[in-house]
N, C-alpha and C positions, 0 to 999 in steps of 0.2 A: 764387246773390249779385248779384254788380256784373260787370256784362259787363269782359272786359279790353281795356284801352285801351294798355296799356305794353307794348312789343316790342321782339323784337332789342337791336341795341346800346344803346337807355336802357334796357332791363330789366337789362343786364350793370353799365352804369354804373352805375347807383343801388346796386344790391348791393355792388358793388365800394367806393365811395365810403362807403355806408352803413356798412359795416365796417370801415373806415379811421376812419371818425371815434368808432365807439362802443370800437376799441382805442384810440384816444387818450384817450378818456375814463379807462380803465384802467390807463394807462401814465401819464395826469400828473392823478391823482386828488384833488392836494394844491395845485393850482393854484386862483388866486380864481375864474376862471371857466370852470371844468375840466365845469360842469353842461353848457356850450354844446355841446359834444363827443356832448350825449346827442340832437340833433336826427338821429344819424344814424339814429336809429331807428326814425321813421316813413319816412326814405328808404329804408332796406334794407327795409321792409315793403312797400312801394308795388312793389321790384324784385320781391320773393317772391312775391306776390300776383298782380301784373301787372295794378293798378287805382291808378288815379292820380284823387284830389277834384277836383285844381285840372285836368287833362288836360278830367272831365267836364264840371266847370263852364263852361269855354270852349269845348267842343266838337272837341278834339284826341285824337288817334289815333295813337300809331305802331305798335299791332299789326298786322301784315300781315292781310288779308283772308283769307277759307276759299274756296279754289275749288270751285264746284259742280257 
């Protein structure tokens, strides 16, 4: 499908921050702008699947290279 371009600490941080934002949504559902916490969904998904469209566009890659 897509080549992996997110790796290491970047991946872990995306998953943790994404899940924290999703949790914030459920803890503060009555807030006026609580829907903004849902930005955590794509952040967490980029960490889970190890691919980021923005990285692909700018040509960045934090995934370690494979040894041959």
